[in-house]
C-alpha positions in Angstrom: 0.0 -0.1 -0.2 1.4 3.5 -1.3 1.9 6.1 1.7 0.4 9.4 0.9 2.9 12.2 0.7 1.5 13.8 3.5 1.8 10.9 5.5 5.0 10.2 4.7 6.3 10.4 8.5 4.8 7.5 10.7 3.6 9.6 14.0 0.8 7.2 15.2 -0.3 10.1 18.3 -0.2 12.7 15.7 -2.1 10.7 12.8 -4.6 9.7 15.2 -5.4 12.9 16.7 -5.8 14.3 13.1 -8.2 11.3 12.4 -10.1 11.8 15.7 -10.7 15.3 15.3 -11.5 15.3 11.6 -8.3 17.5 10.8 -7.1 14.7 8.9 -7.0 16.4 4.8 -8.5 15.0 2.0 -10.7 11.7 1.2 -7.7 10.1 -0.2 -5.7 10.4 3.1 -8.4 9.3 5.2 -9.2 6.2 2.9 -5.6 5.4 3.1 -5.5 5.8 7.3 -8.4 3.7 7.3 -7.0 0.9 5.6 -3.6 1.4 7.7 -5.5 1.1 10.9 -6.2 -2.5 10.2 -2.6 -3.4 9.8 -0.9 -0.7 12.2 -1.7 -1.8 16.3 0.1 1.6 17.4 -2.2 3.9 15.3 -5.2 1.6 16.0 -4.5 2.0 20.0 -4.0 6.0 19.2 -7.4 6.0 17.7 -9.0 4.4 20.1 -7.4 6.5 23.1 -8.2 9.5 21.5 -11.7 8.5 21.1 -12.0 7.6 24.6 -10.3 10.9 25.6 -12.7 12.6 23.7 -15.7 11.0 25.1 -14.5 11.3 28.8 -14.2 14.9 28.0 -17.7 15.3 26.8 -19.0 13.0 29.9 -17.4 14.7 32.5 -18.0 18.4 31.7 -20.1 20.0 34.1 -22.3 22.8 33.4 -22.1 26.0 35.7 -25.3 26.7 37.7 -27.2 29.4 35.8 -27.0 32.0 38.6 -22.9 31.6 38.4 -23.2 31.9 34.5 -25.2 35.1 35.1 -22.7 36.7 37.6 -19.7 36.0 35.2 -21.7 37.6 32.3 -22.5 40.5 34.4 -18.9 41.1 35.2 -17.7 40.8 31.8 -20.4 43.7 30.6 -19.0 46.2 33.3 -15.4 45.3 32.4 -16.0 45.7 28.8 -17.9 49.0 29.3 -15.3 50.3 31.7 -12.9 49.5 29.1 -14.8 51.3 26.3 -16.1 54.3 28.7 -12.0 54.9 30.1 -10.1 55.8 27.0 -6.3 55.3 27.3 -4.1 58.3 27.4 -1.5 58.2 25.1 1.6 60.3 24.9 0.7 62.6 27.7 2.7 62.9 30.4 2.0 64.7 33.9 3.0 68.5 33.7 3.2 68.4 29.8 1.1 69.5 26.9 1.3 68.4 23.7 
């Protein structure tokens, strides 16, 4: 089986990460990697670990309580408003006019 040019380097961790995340380029490369998985134990293991990690990260993610989300949003809004209302003074030094 011919290796696509983009996949010349055998890096199971990187290749599996691209495959699992959907960032592996092109249909041809993806089709090649699908066939490669049947032959390469290292890549197969990395794909399984990547999928498991993504699933665990999704499952353990906690949604913040709505009261906390509201407080955080309020602080961000106030900070953003204050930043717009207080223009930075550039080029002015104390006691000097320009």
